[in-house]
Biopython code that builds the backbone (N, CA, C, O; Angstrom):
import numpy as np
from Bio.PDB.StructureBuilder import StructureBuilder

atoms = [
    (1, "UNK", "N", (0.830, -1.181, -0.011)),
    (1, "UNK", "CA", (0.006, 0.007, 0.017)),
    (1, "UNK", "C", (0.849, 1.242, -0.013)),
    (1, "UNK", "O", (0.450, 2.274, -0.551)),
    (2, "UNK", "N", (2.031, 1.133, 0.572)),
    (2, "UNK", "CA", (2.906, 2.291, 0.676)),
    (2, "UNK", "C", (3.387, 2.785, -0.693)),
    (2, "UNK", "O", (3.780, 3.940, -0.860)),
    (3, "UNK", "N", (3.341, 1.861, -1.671)),
    (3, "UNK", "CA", (3.831, 2.220, -3.020)),
    (3, "UNK", "C", (2.812, 2.978, -3.851)),
    (3, "UNK", "O", (3.174, 3.535, -4.888)),
    (4, "UNK", "N", (1.547, 3.021, -3.435)),
    (4, "UNK", "CA", (0.564, 3.749, -4.187)),
    (4, "UNK", "C", (0.647, 5.265, -3.919)),
    (4, "UNK", "O", (1.145, 5.701, -2.882)),
    (5, "UNK", "N", (0.146, 6.050, -4.881)),
    (5, "UNK", "CA", (0.205, 7.454, -4.750)),
    (5, "UNK", "C", (-0.537, 7.925, -3.524)),
    (5, "UNK", "O", (-1.708, 7.595, -3.339)),
    (6, "UNK", "N", (0.121, 8.684, -2.692)),
    (6, "UNK", "CA", (-0.485, 9.120, -1.443)),
    (6, "UNK", "C", (-1.723, 10.011, -1.732)),
    (6, "UNK", "O", (-2.697, 9.956, -0.981)),
    (7, "UNK", "N", (-1.696, 10.813, -2.786)),
    (7, "UNK", "CA", (-2.779, 11.672, -3.065)),
    (7, "UNK", "C", (-4.069, 10.855, -3.352)),
    (7, "UNK", "O", (-5.151, 11.237, -2.907)),
    (8, "UNK", "N", (-3.951, 9.769, -4.071)),
    (8, "UNK", "CA", (-5.121, 8.883, -4.368)),
    (8, "UNK", "C", (-5.573, 8.183, -3.140)),
    (8, "UNK", "O", (-6.777, 8.034, -2.931)),
    (9, "UNK", "N", (-4.648, 7.736, -2.294)),
    (9, "UNK", "CA", (-5.043, 6.971, -1.096)),
    (9, "UNK", "C", (-5.705, 7.926, -0.052)),
    (9, "UNK", "O", (-6.460, 7.496, 0.820)),
    (10, "UNK", "N", (-5.398, 9.176, -0.181)),
    (10, "UNK", "CA", (-5.942, 10.154, 0.829)),
    (10, "UNK", "C", (-7.462, 10.157, 0.821)),
    (10, "UNK", "O", (-8.090, 10.522, 1.815)),
    (11, "UNK", "N", (-8.040, 9.763, -0.265)),
    (11, "UNK", "CA", (-9.531, 9.712, -0.360)),
    (11, "UNK", "C", (-10.082, 8.682, 0.586)),
    (11, "UNK", "O", (-11.246, 8.744, 0.980)),
    (12, "UNK", "N", (-9.249, 7.735, 0.949)),
    (12, "UNK", "CA", (-9.653, 6.613, 1.832)),
    (12, "UNK", "C", (-9.690, 5.315, 1.041)),
    (12, "UNK", "O", (-9.617, 5.299, -0.188)),
    (13, "UNK", "N", (-9.803, 4.260, 1.772)),
    (13, "UNK", "CA", (-9.729, 2.877, 1.211)),
    (13, "UNK", "C", (-10.952, 2.143, 1.690)),
    (13, "UNK", "O", (-11.415, 2.314, 2.817)),
    (14, "UNK", "N", (-11.483, 1.286, 0.764)),
    (14, "UNK", "CA", (-12.548, 0.339, 1.138)),
    (14, "UNK", "C", (-11.953, -1.052, 0.917)),
    (14, "UNK", "O", (-11.259, -1.312, -0.066)),
    (15, "UNK", "N", (-12.256, -1.937, 1.875)),
    (15, "UNK", "CA", (-11.763, -3.287, 1.811)),
    (15, "UNK", "C", (-12.895, -4.265, 2.168)),
    (15, "UNK", "O", (-13.751, -3.960, 2.998)),
    (16, "UNK", "N", (-12.882, -5.423, 1.537)),
    (16, "UNK", "CA", (-13.820, -6.440, 2.045)),
    (16, "UNK", "C", (-12.926, -7.646, 2.446)),
    (16, "UNK", "O", (-11.939, -7.983, 1.791)),
    (17, "UNK", "N", (-13.342, -8.252, 3.547)),
    (17, "UNK", "CA", (-12.440, -9.293, 4.133)),
    (17, "UNK", "C", (-13.242, -10.254, 4.990)),
    (17, "UNK", "O", (-14.272, -9.895, 5.561)),
    (18, "UNK", "N", (-12.760, -11.456, 5.067)),
    (18, "UNK", "CA", (-13.305, -12.387, 6.007)),
    (18, "UNK", "C", (-12.587, -12.265, 7.385)),
    (18, "UNK", "O", (-12.955, -12.958, 8.334)),
    (19, "UNK", "N", (-11.583, -11.400, 7.484)),
    (19, "UNK", "CA", (-10.925, -11.167, 8.731)),
    (19, "UNK", "C", (-9.432, -11.036, 8.734)),
    (19, "UNK", "O", (-8.896, -10.074, 9.284)),
    (20, "UNK", "N", (-8.711, -12.023, 8.104)),
    (20, "UNK", "CA", (-7.257, -12.003, 8.128)),
    (20, "UNK", "C", (-6.719, -10.839, 7.294)),
    (20, "UNK", "O", (-5.861, -10.080, 7.744)),
    (21, "UNK", "N", (-7.241, -10.713, 6.069)),
    (21, "UNK", "CA", (-6.773, -9.590, 5.245)),
    (21, "UNK", "C", (-7.135, -8.248, 5.869)),
    (21, "UNK", "O", (-6.355, -7.305, 5.742)),
    (22, "UNK", "N", (-8.236, -8.120, 6.512)),
    (22, "UNK", "CA", (-8.633, -6.895, 7.167)),
    (22, "UNK", "C", (-7.606, -6.468, 8.243)),
    (22, "UNK", "O", (-7.347, -5.278, 8.418)),
    (23, "UNK", "N", (-7.042, -7.430, 8.941)),
    (23, "UNK", "CA", (-6.073, -7.108, 9.931)),
    (23, "UNK", "C", (-4.841, -6.457, 9.286)),
    (23, "UNK", "O", (-4.319, -5.465, 9.795)),
    (24, "UNK", "N", (-4.384, -7.022, 8.169)),
    (24, "UNK", "CA", (-3.206, -6.442, 7.509)),
    (24, "UNK", "C", (-3.503, -5.117, 6.924)),
    (24, "UNK", "O", (-2.651, -4.231, 7.006)),
    (25, "UNK", "N", (-4.652, -4.901, 6.334)),
    (25, "UNK", "CA", (-5.046, -3.583, 5.812)),
    (25, "UNK", "C", (-5.172, -2.581, 6.971)),
    (25, "UNK", "O", (-4.676, -1.461, 6.855)),
    (26, "UNK", "N", (-5.773, -2.926, 8.000)),
    (26, "UNK", "CA", (-5.919, -2.037, 9.193)),
    (26, "UNK", "C", (-4.596, -1.650, 9.700)),
    (26, "UNK", "O", (-4.390, -0.463, 9.952)),
    (27, "UNK", "N", (-3.674, -2.534, 9.876)),
    (27, "UNK", "CA", (-2.327, -2.276, 10.362)),
    (27, "UNK", "C", (-1.631, -1.327, 9.434)),
    (27, "UNK", "O", (-1.039, -0.347, 9.887)),
    (28, "UNK", "N", (-1.682, -1.587, 8.131)),
    (28, "UNK", "CA", (-1.007, -0.713, 7.150)),
    (28, "UNK", "C", (-1.580, 0.721, 7.180)),
    (28, "UNK", "O", (-0.841, 1.703, 7.096)),
    (29, "UNK", "N", (-2.919, 0.808, 7.302)),
    (29, "UNK", "CA", (-3.528, 2.124, 7.297)),
    (29, "UNK", "C", (-3.159, 2.914, 8.601)),
    (29, "UNK", "O", (-3.060, 4.141, 8.590)),
    (30, "UNK", "N", (-2.972, 2.208, 9.650)),
    (30, "UNK", "CA", (-2.670, 2.823, 10.950)),
    (30, "UNK", "C", (-1.135, 3.126, 11.074)),
    (30, "UNK", "O", (-0.760, 4.246, 11.421)),
    (31, "UNK", "N", (-0.283, 2.150, 10.797)),
    (31, "UNK", "CA", (1.097, 2.249, 11.038)),
    (31, "UNK", "C", (1.878, 2.912, 9.887)),
    (31, "UNK", "O", (2.699, 3.806, 10.090)),
    (32, "UNK", "N", (1.576, 2.421, 8.653)),
    (32, "UNK", "CA", (2.384, 2.838, 7.512)),
    (32, "UNK", "C", (1.960, 4.137, 6.870)),
    (32, "UNK", "O", (2.806, 4.983, 6.582)),
    (33, "UNK", "N", (0.650, 4.322, 6.634)),
    (33, "UNK", "CA", (0.223, 5.462, 5.830)),
    (33, "UNK", "C", (-0.760, 6.431, 6.504)),
    (33, "UNK", "O", (-1.059, 7.493, 5.959)),
    (34, "UNK", "N", (-1.248, 6.070, 7.664)),
    (34, "UNK", "CA", (-2.140, 6.982, 8.412)),
    (34, "UNK", "C", (-3.336, 7.485, 7.564)),
    (34, "UNK", "O", (-3.603, 8.682, 7.465)),
    (35, "UNK", "N", (-4.032, 6.507, 6.966)),
    (35, "UNK", "CA", (-5.198, 6.820, 6.066)),
    (35, "UNK", "C", (-6.362, 5.950, 6.536)),
    (35, "UNK", "O", (-6.182, 4.806, 6.953)),
    (36, "UNK", "N", (-7.555, 6.527, 6.456)),
    (36, "UNK", "CA", (-8.737, 5.766, 6.939)),
    (36, "UNK", "C", (-9.118, 4.711, 5.916)),
    (36, "UNK", "O", (-8.924, 4.836, 4.707)),
    (37, "UNK", "N", (-9.693, 3.632, 6.519)),
    (37, "UNK", "CA", (-10.140, 2.463, 5.727)),
    (37, "UNK", "C", (-11.509, 2.034, 6.268)),
    (37, "UNK", "O", (-11.709, 1.975, 7.481)),
    (38, "UNK", "N", (-12.462, 1.732, 5.351)),
    (38, "UNK", "CA", (-13.728, 1.181, 5.725)),
    (38, "UNK", "C", (-13.662, -0.304, 5.345)),
    (38, "UNK", "O", (-13.463, -0.652, 4.181)),
    (39, "UNK", "N", (-13.834, -1.173, 6.355)),
    (39, "UNK", "CA", (-13.703, -2.576, 6.085)),
    (39, "UNK", "C", (-15.062, -3.216, 6.225)),
    (39, "UNK", "O", (-15.732, -3.109, 7.253)),
    (40, "UNK", "N", (-15.451, -3.896, 5.136)),
    (40, "UNK", "CA", (-16.700, -4.644, 5.079)),
    (40, "UNK", "C", (-16.396, -6.067, 5.424)),
    (40, "UNK", "O", (-15.530, -6.701, 4.820)),
    (41, "UNK", "N", (-17.131, -6.581, 6.424)),
    (41, "UNK", "CA", (-16.924, -7.958, 6.893)),
    (41, "UNK", "C", (-18.320, -8.624, 7.021)),
    (41, "UNK", "O", (-19.329, -7.936, 7.178)),
    (42, "UNK", "N", (-18.356, -9.968, 6.949)),
    (42, "UNK", "CA", (-19.588, -10.666, 7.131)),
    (42, "UNK", "C", (-19.985, -10.612, 8.624)),
    (42, "UNK", "O", (-19.160, -10.471, 9.526)),
    (43, "UNK", "N", (-21.263, -10.731, 8.801)),
    (43, "UNK", "CA", (-21.789, -10.788, 10.192)),
    (43, "UNK", "C", (-21.344, -12.038, 10.925)),
    (43, "UNK", "O", (-21.398, -12.108, 12.153)),
    (44, "UNK", "N", (-20.909, -13.014, 10.167)),
    (44, "UNK", "CA", (-20.538, -14.290, 10.802)),
    (44, "UNK", "C", (-19.059, -14.303, 11.356)),
    (44, "UNK", "O", (-18.614, -15.299, 11.927)),
    (45, "UNK", "N", (-18.369, -13.236, 11.175)),
    (45, "UNK", "CA", (-16.999, -13.123, 11.765)),
    (45, "UNK", "C", (-17.084, -13.205, 13.268)),
    (45, "UNK", "O", (-18.034, -12.734, 13.895)),
    (46, "UNK", "N", (-16.048, -13.825, 13.830)),
    (46, "UNK", "CA", (-16.002, -13.937, 15.274)),
    (46, "UNK", "C", (-15.664, -12.559, 15.894)),
    (46, "UNK", "O", (-15.047, -11.691, 15.278)),
    (47, "UNK", "N", (-16.104, -12.432, 17.128)),
    (47, "UNK", "CA", (-15.820, -11.209, 17.839)),
    (47, "UNK", "C", (-14.317, -10.972, 18.012)),
    (47, "UNK", "O", (-13.837, -9.839, 18.042)),
    (48, "UNK", "N", (-13.604, -12.084, 18.123)),
    (48, "UNK", "CA", (-12.173, -12.000, 18.288)),
    (48, "UNK", "C", (-11.504, -11.384, 17.036)),
    (48, "UNK", "O", (-10.615, -10.541, 17.159)),
    (49, "UNK", "N", (-11.933, -11.808, 15.851)),
    (49, "UNK", "CA", (-11.369, -11.209, 14.590)),
    (49, "UNK", "C", (-11.744, -9.738, 14.504)),
    (49, "UNK", "O", (-10.906, -8.910, 14.145)),
    (50, "UNK", "N", (-12.937, -9.410, 14.813)),
    (50, "UNK", "CA", (-13.355, -8.002, 14.740)),
    (50, "UNK", "C", (-12.524, -7.170, 15.692)),
    (50, "UNK", "O", (-12.070, -6.085, 15.327)),
    (51, "UNK", "N", (-12.318, -7.644, 16.879)),
    (51, "UNK", "CA", (-11.530, -6.910, 17.918)),
    (51, "UNK", "C", (-10.072, -6.758, 17.447)),
    (51, "UNK", "O", (-9.455, -5.715, 17.665)),
    (52, "UNK", "N", (-9.529, -7.796, 16.804)),
    (52, "UNK", "CA", (-8.142, -7.737, 16.348)),
    (52, "UNK", "C", (-8.009, -6.646, 15.206)),
    (52, "UNK", "O", (-7.039, -5.890, 15.151)),
    (53, "UNK", "N", (-9.009, -6.621, 14.337)),
    (53, "UNK", "CA", (-9.005, -5.622, 13.284)),
    (53, "UNK", "C", (-9.014, -4.185, 13.925)),
    (53, "UNK", "O", (-8.241, -3.313, 13.527)),
    (54, "UNK", "N", (-9.881, -3.987, 14.887)),
    (54, "UNK", "CA", (-9.980, -2.725, 15.594)),
    (54, "UNK", "C", (-8.659, -2.392, 16.276)),
    (54, "UNK", "O", (-8.235, -1.237, 16.251)),
    (55, "UNK", "N", (-7.995, -3.380, 16.888)),
    (55, "UNK", "CA", (-6.758, -3.189, 17.609)),
    (55, "UNK", "C", (-5.634, -2.731, 16.605)),
    (55, "UNK", "O", (-4.855, -1.827, 16.909)),
    (56, "UNK", "N", (-5.582, -3.357, 15.457)),
    (56, "UNK", "CA", (-4.561, -2.987, 14.491)),
    (56, "UNK", "C", (-4.851, -1.650, 13.816)),
    (56, "UNK", "O", (-3.928, -0.903, 13.492)),
    (57, "UNK", "N", (-6.106, -1.355, 13.608)),
    (57, "UNK", "CA", (-6.450, -0.102, 12.847)),
    (57, "UNK", "C", (-6.631, 1.123, 13.685)),
    (57, "UNK", "O", (-6.478, 2.249, 13.211)),
    (58, "UNK", "N", (-6.969, 0.896, 14.976)),
    (58, "UNK", "CA", (-7.198, 2.016, 15.922)),
    (58, "UNK", "C", (-8.199, 2.993, 15.325)),
    (58, "UNK", "O", (-9.272, 2.591, 14.875)),
    (59, "UNK", "N", (-7.841, 4.317, 15.319)),
    (59, "UNK", "CA", (-8.811, 5.332, 14.875)),
    (59, "UNK", "C", (-8.933, 5.442, 13.317)),
    (59, "UNK", "O", (-9.712, 6.238, 12.794)),
    (60, "UNK", "N", (-8.142, 4.621, 12.622)),
    (60, "UNK", "CA", (-8.149, 4.719, 11.144)),
    (60, "UNK", "C", (-9.088, 3.732, 10.457)),
    (60, "UNK", "O", (-9.059, 3.610, 9.233)),
    (61, "UNK", "N", (-9.922, 3.025, 11.224)),
    (61, "UNK", "CA", (-10.805, 2.043, 10.593)),
    (61, "UNK", "C", (-12.269, 2.282, 10.967)),
    (61, "UNK", "O", (-12.589, 2.831, 12.021)),
    (62, "UNK", "N", (-13.123, 1.854, 10.074)),
    (62, "UNK", "CA", (-14.540, 1.768, 10.341)),
    (62, "UNK", "C", (-14.886, 0.351, 9.854)),
    (62, "UNK", "O", (-14.557, -0.013, 8.725)),
    (63, "UNK", "N", (-15.536, -0.431, 10.687)),
    (63, "UNK", "CA", (-15.937, -1.780, 10.297)),
    (63, "UNK", "C", (-17.433, -1.786, 10.044)),
    (63, "UNK", "O", (-18.217, -1.306, 10.863)),
    (64, "UNK", "N", (-17.828, -2.344, 8.879)),
    (64, "UNK", "CA", (-19.202, -2.523, 8.574)),
    (64, "UNK", "C", (-19.517, -3.997, 8.448)),
    (64, "UNK", "O", (-18.989, -4.690, 7.578)),
    (65, "UNK", "N", (-20.377, -4.463, 9.321)),
    (65, "UNK", "CA", (-20.734, -5.907, 9.309)),
    (65, "UNK", "C", (-22.066, -5.999, 8.538)),
    (65, "UNK", "O", (-23.102, -5.492, 8.969)),
    (66, "UNK", "N", (-21.983, -6.674, 7.374)),
    (66, "UNK", "CA", (-23.215, -6.840, 6.566)),
    (66, "UNK", "C", (-23.204, -8.250, 5.945)),
    (66, "UNK", "O", (-22.154, -8.847, 5.705)),
    (67, "UNK", "N", (-24.355, -8.718, 5.713)),
    (67, "UNK", "CA", (-24.434, -10.015, 4.949)),
    (67, "UNK", "C", (-23.853, -11.198, 5.690)),
    (67, "UNK", "O", (-23.247, -11.085, 6.756)),
    (68, "UNK", "N", (-24.075, -12.347, 5.058)),
    (68, "UNK", "CA", (-23.605, -13.604, 5.572)),
    (68, "UNK", "C", (-22.685, -14.376, 4.628)),
    (68, "UNK", "O", (-22.057, -15.364, 5.009)),
    (69, "UNK", "N", (-22.624, -13.896, 3.392)),
    (69, "UNK", "CA", (-21.782, -14.501, 2.382)),
    (69, "UNK", "C", (-20.735, -13.492, 1.900)),
    (69, "UNK", "O", (-21.055, -12.348, 1.580)),
    (70, "UNK", "N", (-19.460, -13.952, 1.857)),
    (70, "UNK", "CA", (-18.375, -13.037, 1.511)),
    (70, "UNK", "C", (-18.575, -12.406, 0.139)),
    (70, "UNK", "O", (-18.235, -11.234, -0.022)),
    (71, "UNK", "N", (-19.099, -13.104, -0.849)),
    (71, "UNK", "CA", (-19.283, -12.531, -2.182)),
    (71, "UNK", "C", (-20.220, -11.336, -2.123)),
    (71, "UNK", "O", (-19.989, -10.313, -2.768)),
    (72, "UNK", "N", (-21.256, -11.479, -1.357)),
    (72, "UNK", "CA", (-22.231, -10.370, -1.232)),
    (72, "UNK", "C", (-21.610, -9.180, -0.523)),
    (72, "UNK", "O", (-21.879, -8.030, -0.872)),
    (73, "UNK", "N", (-20.791, -9.454, 0.458)),
    (73, "UNK", "CA", (-20.096, -8.360, 1.207)),
    (73, "UNK", "C", (-19.127, -7.657, 0.239)),
    (73, "UNK", "O", (-19.041, -6.429, 0.264)),
    (74, "UNK", "N", (-18.394, -8.398, -0.614)),
    (74, "UNK", "CA", (-17.508, -7.811, -1.563)),
    (74, "UNK", "C", (-18.245, -6.959, -2.609)),
    (74, "UNK", "O", (-17.754, -5.904, -3.009)),
    (75, "UNK", "N", (-19.410, -7.419, -3.042)),
    (75, "UNK", "CA", (-20.212, -6.645, -4.009)),
    (75, "UNK", "C", (-20.604, -5.333, -3.394)),
    (75, "UNK", "O", (-20.511, -4.294, -4.047)),
    (76, "UNK", "N", (-21.041, -5.352, -2.153)),
    (76, "UNK", "CA", (-21.455, -4.135, -1.450)),
    (76, "UNK", "C", (-20.265, -3.184, -1.328)),
    (76, "UNK", "O", (-20.415, -1.980, -1.535)),
    (77, "UNK", "N", (-19.116, -3.697, -1.003)),
    (77, "UNK", "CA", (-17.903, -2.919, -0.854)),
    (77, "UNK", "C", (-17.566, -2.225, -2.182)),
    (77, "UNK", "O", (-17.257, -1.034, -2.211)),
    (78, "UNK", "N", (-17.631, -3.000, -3.292)),
    (78, "UNK", "CA", (-17.395, -2.445, -4.611)),
    (78, "UNK", "C", (-18.399, -1.345, -4.984)),
    (78, "UNK", "O", (-18.029, -0.302, -5.522)),
    (79, "UNK", "N", (-19.633, -1.598, -4.694)),
    (79, "UNK", "CA", (-20.669, -0.630, -4.982)),
    (79, "UNK", "C", (-20.404, 0.732, -4.261)),
    (79, "UNK", "O", (-20.482, 1.804, -4.860)),
    (80, "UNK", "N", (-20.101, 0.628, -3.001)),
    (80, "UNK", "CA", (-19.869, 1.810, -2.230)),
    (80, "UNK", "C", (-18.499, 2.499, -2.633)),
    (80, "UNK", "O", (-18.368, 3.719, -2.541)),
    (81, "UNK", "N", (-17.523, 1.704, -3.067)),
    (81, "UNK", "CA", (-16.320, 2.221, -3.552)),
    (81, "UNK", "C", (-16.505, 3.124, -4.795)),
    (81, "UNK", "O", (-15.927, 4.205, -4.905)),
    (82, "UNK", "N", (-17.327, 2.628, -5.702)),
    (82, "UNK", "CA", (-17.653, 3.449, -6.908)),
    (82, "UNK", "C", (-18.396, 4.721, -6.504)),
    (82, "UNK", "O", (-18.092, 5.815, -6.979)),
    (83, "UNK", "N", (-19.365, 4.552, -5.629)),
    (83, "UNK", "CA", (-20.144, 5.701, -5.202)),
    (83, "UNK", "C", (-19.331, 6.758, -4.488)),
    (83, "UNK", "O", (-19.543, 7.956, -4.672)),
    (84, "UNK", "N", (-18.399, 6.301, -3.672)),
    (84, "UNK", "CA", (-17.592, 7.235, -2.828)),
    (84, "UNK", "C", (-16.266, 7.573, -3.473)),
    (84, "UNK", "O", (-15.514, 8.385, -2.934)),
    (85, "UNK", "N", (-15.949, 6.962, -4.639)),
    (85, "UNK", "CA", (-14.694, 7.197, -5.335)),
    (85, "UNK", "C", (-13.457, 6.992, -4.490)),
    (85, "UNK", "O", (-12.582, 7.852, -4.400)),
    (86, "UNK", "N", (-13.415, 5.845, -3.885)),
    (86, "UNK", "CA", (-12.284, 5.444, -3.068)),
    (86, "UNK", "C", (-11.525, 4.284, -3.703)),
    (86, "UNK", "O", (-11.974, 3.682, -4.678)),
    (87, "UNK", "N", (-10.382, 3.994, -3.133)),
    (87, "UNK", "CA", (-9.678, 2.768, -3.567)),
    (87, "UNK", "C", (-10.335, 1.581, -2.909)),
    (87, "UNK", "O", (-10.902, 1.660, -1.819)),
    (88, "UNK", "N", (-10.228, 0.436, -3.645)),
    (88, "UNK", "CA", (-10.803, -0.769, -3.227)),
    (88, "UNK", "C", (-9.788, -1.862, -3.164)),
    (88, "UNK", "O", (-9.120, -2.139, -4.160)),
    (89, "UNK", "N", (-9.643, -2.512, -1.995)),
    (89, "UNK", "CA", (-8.747, -3.657, -1.847)),
    (89, "UNK", "C", (-9.673, -4.883, -1.575)),
    (89, "UNK", "O", (-10.444, -4.896, -0.616)),
    (90, "UNK", "N", (-9.565, -5.902, -2.453)),
    (90, "UNK", "CA", (-10.309, -7.091, -2.236)),
    (90, "UNK", "C", (-9.260, -8.232, -2.229)),
    (90, "UNK", "O", (-8.508, -8.380, -3.192)),
    (91, "UNK", "N", (-9.214, -9.002, -1.191)),
    (91, "UNK", "CA", (-8.251, -10.013, -1.028)),
    (91, "UNK", "C", (-6.858, -9.414, -1.188)),
    (91, "UNK", "O", (-6.536, -8.454, -0.488)),
    (92, "UNK", "N", (-6.039, -9.927, -2.057)),
    (92, "UNK", "CA", (-4.652, -9.387, -2.221)),
    (92, "UNK", "C", (-4.562, -8.618, -3.521)),
    (92, "UNK", "O", (-3.463, -8.395, -4.029)),
    (93, "UNK", "N", (-5.644, -8.225, -4.048)),
    (93, "UNK", "CA", (-5.697, -7.486, -5.320)),
    (93, "UNK", "C", (-6.187, -6.063, -5.140)),
    (93, "UNK", "O", (-7.092, -5.828, -4.339)),
    (94, "UNK", "N", (-5.632, -5.131, -5.841)),
    (94, "UNK", "CA", (-6.079, -3.762, -5.705)),
    (94, "UNK", "C", (-6.701, -3.328, -7.005)),
    (94, "UNK", "O", (-6.110, -3.519, -8.068)),
    (95, "UNK", "N", (-7.904, -2.737, -6.943)),
    (95, "UNK", "CA", (-8.551, -2.213, -8.116)),
    (95, "UNK", "C", (-8.781, -0.700, -7.944)),
    (95, "UNK", "O", (-9.301, -0.256, -6.920)),
    (96, "UNK", "N", (-8.398, 0.060, -8.931)),
    (96, "UNK", "CA", (-8.709, 1.481, -8.874)),
    (96, "UNK", "C", (-9.936, 1.721, -9.684)),
    (96, "UNK", "O", (-9.933, 1.495, -10.894)),
    (97, "UNK", "N", (-10.963, 2.164, -9.072)),
    (97, "UNK", "CA", (-12.272, 2.349, -9.751)),
    (97, "UNK", "C", (-12.514, 3.862, -9.966)),
    (97, "UNK", "O", (-13.545, 4.251, -10.515)),
]
sb = StructureBuilder()
sb.init_structure("model")
sb.init_model(0)
sb.init_chain("A")
sb.init_seg("    ")
for serial, (resi, resn, name, xyz) in enumerate(atoms, 1):
    if name == "N":
        sb.init_residue(resn, " ", resi, " ")
    sb.init_atom(name, np.array(xyz, "f"), 0.0, 1.0, " ", f" {name:<3s}", serial, name[0])
structure = sb.get_structure()
């Protein structure tokens, strides 16, 4: 994430994750680049994973728990990314929309 243009990242990042990827993105946004990220996760995530994401991201994250199927969560993240003109990280792939 540090290699992307800071000006583009400044708009914020949207990510969809089942939990593990969210922890890495949250850590990067907090420690490496100090940029906010909205993380979409399924409602079926464990409280422990949610708390770990919050711990890594601190004040730089917002977690949105929606849906029960990861594909539906990812679609919602993509939809909101286009609407809000933010960067989107899904799994280990970055798409600029």
